[in-house]
C-alpha positions as CSV (number, residue, x, y, z in Angstrom):
1,M,72.5,87.5,71.8
2,K,73.9,87.8,68.1
3,C,74.5,90.8,66.3
4,K,74.4,91.0,62.2
5,P,75.4,94.0,60.8
6,A,74.5,94.7,57.0
7,W,75.8,97.2,54.4
8,R,74.4,97.9,51.5
9,G,75.3,101.2,48.9
10,L,73.8,102.2,45.8
11,G,75.8,103.8,43.0
12,G,74.4,105.4,39.4
13,I,75.7,106.6,36.0
14,E,78.8,108.4,36.6
15,G,78.5,112.3,37.6
16,S,77.9,114.3,40.8
17,T,75.0,113.7,43.2
18,G,72.8,116.1,41.0
19,D,72.7,113.9,38.2
20,H,71.8,110.4,39.9
21,I,70.9,109.0,43.5
22,L,73.1,107.2,45.7
23,G,72.0,105.5,48.9
24,A,73.2,103.5,51.6
25,S,71.7,101.2,54.4
26,A,72.9,99.6,57.6
27,G,71.0,96.9,59.7
28,I,71.6,94.4,62.9
29,K,69.3,91.7,64.4
30,L,69.2,91.1,67.8
31,F,68.3,88.4,70.1
32,D,68.5,85.7,68.0
33,R,67.1,87.7,65.0
34,K,63.6,88.4,66.8
35,M,64.4,92.3,66.7
36,E,65.6,94.3,63.6
37,F,66.3,97.5,63.6
38,K,67.7,99.4,60.0
39,T,68.4,102.6,58.7
40,I,68.0,104.0,55.0
41,Y,69.6,107.1,53.2
42,A,69.5,108.2,50.2
43,S,70.6,111.3,48.4
44,G,70.9,113.1,44.7
45,G,68.6,114.4,42.2
46,E,67.6,113.8,38.6
47,P,67.8,116.0,35.5
48,S,64.8,117.7,34.0
49,G,64.3,115.2,31.7
50,S,65.3,112.3,33.9
51,F,66.4,110.0,31.0
52,G,63.4,110.8,29.1
53,I,60.9,110.0,31.9
54,S,60.2,113.1,33.5
55,T,59.0,116.5,31.8
56,V,59.4,118.8,34.7
57,A,61.5,121.5,34.2
58,G,64.6,122.2,36.4
59,K,66.3,119.4,38.5
60,K,64.7,117.2,41.1
61,K,66.7,116.9,44.3
62,G,66.8,115.5,47.8
63,E,67.5,113.9,50.5
64,V,65.6,111.1,52.8
65,I,66.6,109.0,56.0
66,G,64.6,106.4,57.2
67,L,64.6,104.1,60.3
68,V,62.7,100.9,60.5
69,L,62.4,98.6,64.1
70,R,60.8,95.3,63.5
71,S,60.1,92.7,66.2
72,D,58.7,89.1,66.4
73,F,59.0,87.6,70.0
74,L,55.8,85.6,70.2
75,E,56.3,83.0,67.1
76,N,54.4,85.5,64.8
77,K,51.5,85.3,67.3
78,M,52.4,89.4,67.3
79,T,54.9,91.0,65.2
80,T,55.6,94.6,65.2
81,E,56.9,97.1,62.5
82,I,57.9,101.3,63.1
83,E,58.7,103.2,60.4
84,T,59.5,106.9,59.9
85,A,61.5,108.8,57.7
86,F,62.2,112.5,57.6
87,S,62.7,114.0,53.6
88,E,64.0,117.3,52.3
89,Y,62.8,117.7,48.5
90,D,62.9,120.3,45.9
91,P,61.0,119.6,42.9
92,D,62.6,122.3,40.6
93,D,65.6,123.9,41.8
94,S,65.8,126.5,39.1
95,D,62.8,128.4,40.8
96,E,62.5,130.8,43.4
97,F,61.1,128.4,45.9
98,G,63.4,126.7,48.4
99,S,63.2,123.0,49.0
100,E,60.5,121.1,51.6
101,R,60.9,119.5,54.9
102,D,58.4,117.0,55.9
103,M,58.5,113.6,57.8
104,A,55.8,110.1,57.2
105,T,55.3,107.7,59.9
106,R,53.8,104.0,60.0
107,L,53.4,101.8,62.9
108,R,52.0,98.1,62.3
109,V,51.0,95.0,64.8
110,G,49.6,91.8,63.1
111,G,49.9,88.1,64.2
112,T,48.3,84.7,63.7
113,F,46.5,82.2,66.3
114,G,45.7,79.3,64.7
115,W,42.3,79.8,62.6
116,Y,42.3,83.5,63.7
117,N,44.9,86.5,62.2
118,Y,44.5,90.0,62.6
119,S,46.2,92.9,61.2
120,A,46.1,97.1,62.3
121,M,48.2,100.0,60.9
122,Y,48.2,103.7,61.3
123,E,49.7,105.8,58.8
124,Y,50.9,110.0,58.7
125,I,52.6,111.1,55.4
126,G,52.8,114.6,55.4
127,K,52.1,117.1,52.9
128,D,55.5,118.0,51.8
129,Y,56.7,114.4,52.2
130,A,58.6,113.2,49.0
131,V,61.1,110.9,47.7
132,V,63.6,111.6,45.4
133,G,63.7,109.0,42.2
134,N,59.9,107.6,43.8
135,Q,57.3,109.9,42.7
136,M,54.2,107.6,43.2
137,I,53.9,107.8,47.1
138,Q,50.7,109.4,48.3
139,K,50.7,112.2,50.1
140,D,48.9,114.2,52.5
141,K,47.1,111.4,54.4
142,Q,46.2,109.8,58.0
143,G,44.8,107.3,59.2
144,V,44.4,103.7,60.5
145,N,43.6,100.4,58.9
146,I,42.2,97.4,60.8
147,M,41.8,93.9,59.7
148,S,41.1,90.3,61.0
149,G,40.1,86.7,59.8
150,L,38.7,83.4,60.7
151,N,39.9,80.9,58.6
152,L,37.5,77.9,59.6
153,F,38.1,75.1,56.4
154,P,35.8,75.1,54.4
155,H,34.3,78.6,55.6
156,A,36.7,82.0,55.3
157,L,35.5,85.2,57.3
158,N,37.4,88.5,57.1
159,L,36.4,91.8,58.5
160,G,38.1,95.4,57.8
161,F,37.9,98.8,58.7
162,S,39.7,102.2,57.4
163,W,39.7,105.8,58.3
164,Y,41.6,108.3,56.5
165,H,42.0,111.9,55.9
166,D,43.8,114.1,53.8
167,N,44.5,117.9,54.4
168,V,46.8,116.4,57.4
169,E,48.4,120.1,58.4
170,D,44.7,121.8,58.8
171,D,44.8,124.2,55.7
172,D,42.2,126.7,56.2
173,L,42.2,126.9,51.9
174,F,40.8,123.4,51.9
175,P,38.1,121.1,52.8
176,R,39.4,118.0,55.1
177,I,37.9,114.8,52.9
178,V,37.4,111.9,55.2
179,N,36.7,108.2,54.4
180,Y,35.6,105.3,55.8
181,V,35.4,102.0,54.9
182,Y,33.7,99.1,56.5
183,S,34.2,95.7,54.7
184,L,33.0,91.8,55.3
185,D,34.3,89.1,53.0
186,Y,32.8,85.5,53.0
187,S,34.7,82.6,51.3
188,F,33.4,78.8,50.8
189,S,35.9,76.2,49.5
190,K,34.2,72.5,50.2
191,V,34.8,72.1,46.4
192,P,38.1,72.6,45.8
193,N,38.0,73.5,41.9
194,L,35.0,75.7,42.8
195,P,35.1,78.1,45.4
196,I,32.5,81.2,45.9
197,G,31.9,83.9,47.7
198,I,30.5,87.0,48.5
199,N,31.6,90.6,49.5
200,Y,29.9,94.0,51.3
201,Q,31.5,97.0,51.6
202,K,30.1,100.2,53.1
203,S,31.8,103.4,51.8
204,I,31.3,107.2,53.8
205,Q,33.1,109.9,52.5
206,D,32.4,113.2,54.1
207,S,34.1,117.1,53.9
208,T,34.7,119.1,57.1
209,R,35.8,122.4,57.5
210,E,35.1,123.6,54.0
211,P,36.1,127.0,52.9
212,A,33.7,129.4,52.0
213,G,32.4,129.3,48.3
214,S,33.5,125.4,48.3
215,F,30.8,122.4,47.5
216,S,30.4,119.8,50.7
217,V,30.7,116.4,50.2
218,E,29.0,113.4,51.9
219,T,28.2,110.3,50.1
220,H,27.5,106.8,51.3
221,T,27.9,104.0,49.3
222,D,26.8,100.4,49.7
223,S,28.3,97.5,47.8
224,V,27.5,93.7,47.4
225,S,29.1,91.4,45.2
226,A,29.0,87.6,44.5
227,R,31.7,85.3,42.8
228,I,31.9,81.6,41.6
229,N,35.4,80.3,40.0
230,Y,35.6,77.0,38.0
231,S,38.9,75.5,37.3
232,Q,40.2,72.3,35.5
233,D,43.3,71.4,34.1
234,R,44.3,74.6,31.5
235,I,40.7,75.5,32.1
236,N,39.6,78.5,34.1
237,I,36.0,80.6,34.3
238,G,35.0,82.7,36.6
239,F,31.7,84.8,37.1
240,Q,31.1,87.7,39.3
241,T,28.0,90.6,39.8
242,A,27.9,92.9,41.9
243,Y,25.5,95.9,43.3
244,S,26.0,99.3,44.5
245,L,24.0,102.7,45.6
246,L,25.6,105.5,46.0
247,N,23.6,107.7,47.9
248,D,24.3,111.6,47.9
249,K,23.1,113.5,51.0
250,T,24.0,117.2,50.1
251,P,21.3,119.0,48.3
252,N,22.6,118.5,45.1
253,N,21.2,114.5,45.5
254,Y,23.2,112.5,42.7
255,D,22.2,109.3,43.7
256,T,23.5,106.6,41.3
257,T,22.7,102.8,41.0
258,T,25.3,100.6,39.6
259,I,24.6,96.9,38.3
260,T,27.7,95.0,36.8
261,Y,28.3,91.2,35.2
262,T,31.3,89.9,34.8
263,F,32.3,86.6,32.9
264,I,35.8,85.5,32.3
265,P,37.0,82.3,30.8
266,S,40.5,81.7,30.4
267,Y,42.6,78.9,28.7
268,F,46.3,78.1,29.6
269,M,49.1,75.9,28.2
270,T,52.7,75.9,27.4
271,G,53.6,78.3,24.7
272,F,49.7,79.9,24.7
273,S,47.4,82.0,26.7
274,L,43.6,82.8,26.0
275,T,41.7,85.2,27.9
276,P,38.0,86.8,26.8
277,S,36.2,88.8,28.7
278,F,32.4,90.0,28.6
279,S,30.6,92.4,30.8
280,L,27.4,94.2,31.0
281,N,27.6,97.8,33.5
282,Q,24.3,99.2,34.2
283,S,23.9,102.4,35.8
284,K,21.1,104.8,36.6
285,N,21.3,108.6,37.2
286,H,18.4,108.7,39.8
287,P,17.9,112.6,39.2
288,S,16.9,112.1,35.5
289,D,16.0,108.5,36.2
290,I,17.9,107.6,32.9
291,W,19.7,103.9,32.9
292,T,23.0,103.6,30.8
293,D,24.0,100.1,29.7
294,T,27.5,99.3,29.1
295,Y,28.5,96.5,27.2
296,T,32.3,95.3,26.9
297,I,34.1,92.6,25.0
298,N,37.8,92.2,25.5
299,L,40.3,89.4,24.2
300,D,43.9,88.9,24.7
301,M,46.1,85.9,23.4
302,R,49.2,85.4,24.0
303,T,51.6,82.5,21.8
304,A,55.4,81.7,21.6
305,F,57.0,79.7,18.9
306,L,60.3,78.5,17.1
307,R,61.8,77.6,20.4
308,E,60.2,80.7,22.2
309,R,62.1,83.1,20.4
310,A,59.0,84.1,18.2
311,T,56.0,86.1,20.2
312,F,52.7,87.3,18.8
313,E,50.5,88.6,20.9
314,L,46.9,90.1,20.0
315,G,44.6,92.2,22.1
316,G,41.2,94.2,21.6
317,T,37.8,95.8,23.2
318,Y,34.7,96.2,21.9
319,S,32.0,98.2,24.1
320,I,28.6,99.7,23.3
321,V,26.7,102.4,24.9
322,K,23.3,102.7,24.7
323,G,21.5,105.1,27.1
324,D,17.5,106.1,27.4
325,Q,16.1,108.5,25.9
326,D,18.9,108.7,23.4
327,T,21.2,110.2,25.8
328,A,24.0,107.5,24.2
329,D,24.6,105.2,21.5
330,N,27.6,104.4,20.6
331,S,30.5,101.7,20.1
332,T,34.4,101.4,20.6
333,L,36.9,99.5,18.6
334,S,40.5,99.2,20.0
335,A,42.8,96.3,18.6
336,N,46.2,96.0,18.7
337,F,48.9,93.2,17.9
338,R,52.8,92.4,18.2
339,L,54.5,90.0,16.1
340,A,58.3,89.9,18.1
341,Y,61.9,87.7,17.4
342,N,64.4,87.9,19.9
343,M,67.5,88.0,18.3
344,K,69.9,87.2,21.4
345,H,71.1,84.0,19.8
346,I,72.2,85.9,16.6
347,L,73.6,89.0,18.3
348,K,75.2,87.7,21.6
349,G,76.0,90.0,24.0
350,F,74.9,92.0,27.3
351,L,72.3,93.5,25.0
352,D,68.7,91.5,24.4
353,P,67.5,92.6,21.1
354,I,64.2,92.6,20.0
355,I,62.5,93.2,16.7
356,A,59.0,93.7,16.5
357,L,56.3,94.5,14.1
358,R,53.1,96.0,16.1
359,G,49.4,97.6,14.3
360,I,47.4,99.4,16.7
361,Y,43.7,100.2,15.3
362,S,40.6,102.1,16.8
363,K,37.4,102.8,15.5
364,F,34.6,105.4,16.9
365,T,31.0,105.1,15.8
366,D,27.9,107.4,17.4
367,D,24.6,106.9,16.0
368,I,22.9,109.9,17.8
369,S,26.0,112.2,16.3
370,P,27.5,110.5,13.4
371,Q,30.0,113.8,12.6
372,A,31.9,112.5,15.8
373,D,32.7,109.0,13.7
374,R,36.8,108.2,13.5
375,D,38.9,105.8,13.2
376,E,43.1,105.1,12.9
377,F,45.3,102.9,12.2
378,T,48.8,102.8,13.0
379,L,51.7,100.4,12.1
380,L,54.9,100.5,14.0
381,F,58.1,98.7,12.9
382,V,60.4,98.1,16.5
383,L,63.6,97.6,17.3
384,S,64.5,97.4,20.8
385,A,67.6,96.4,23.3
386,A,67.5,95.6,26.8
387,M,70.8,96.9,28.9
388,P,71.1,96.6,32.5
389,F,72.0,99.7,34.0
390,S,71.3,101.9,37.7
391,F,70.7,105.5,37.8
């Protein structure tokens, strides 16, 4: 048995723990690294401005402790991972409400047997679970996600199933929304530079335990898509089409059909890339029997020159929306460019100064309501510098 402890501390900008976040982690590996146990702790806060990131009044304060146990005793045939975390968090210490405590748990198991692979995961994240410094965590959910795949070259087949719901604490004031997703994906790669594939997905969203006066949800969506991609040297061309039918089983009966075609060619070389795309989206609102077509053209171009110290970027989107019975007839143009020069070789040091000229243009035209037409152009001169620091 081998033990390998690891310690790590994370510091920030000088000040109290109300101004920044401090953390530490420790881990140990056992049984010839086939099992690992790790614990993580973080505590502190962020000021109301959060260095220009957040606009929420009052300081955010909190602490979290996490425990992780991983194992792999069967040479990747069955790996396991158990994560549990406990948090205490106050999003605004200036109000009369105190901090809330909650927990999150995640269990994973997966593995590979030659041409077969599988994975299963259970998740629980409490309604009040929150980690200071990371507000992107999706809270208030519970469910499972199961996937399995066969890879028998040139064929590959993947199956998936997931079941999730919110309102994990059974709050009587809110309904519970349950989501089921079944998926099947097949790909064929006999020709190396011309892979093709087809995908089917069934999505079900239902509400339960609706309080009095709230609306119920019961939608079933079936989607089928096909894709083909061609690549040769610096050229890549992709085409995809998709069809979906949303069946609203409530008395509202808001059924919709959507058909999409997407074409994406691209060209890449050292110091230059060009990626346009073209798409047509056709949607039908069944109750009104109205079709709406949306045509979209995108452009993304990037190039570097002068020993890659100078860069030029050009992007834009042009879309046209047309609906039956004069329900819609408008177009939107959005374009932007950026010409930048990196002066790091001139102003040497730990800064990374960049001088740039940036332009933004937008135009909206409505043939049904011309009074809504508008256009706007903005030209910006930007001087920026990157300086590494942590907080």
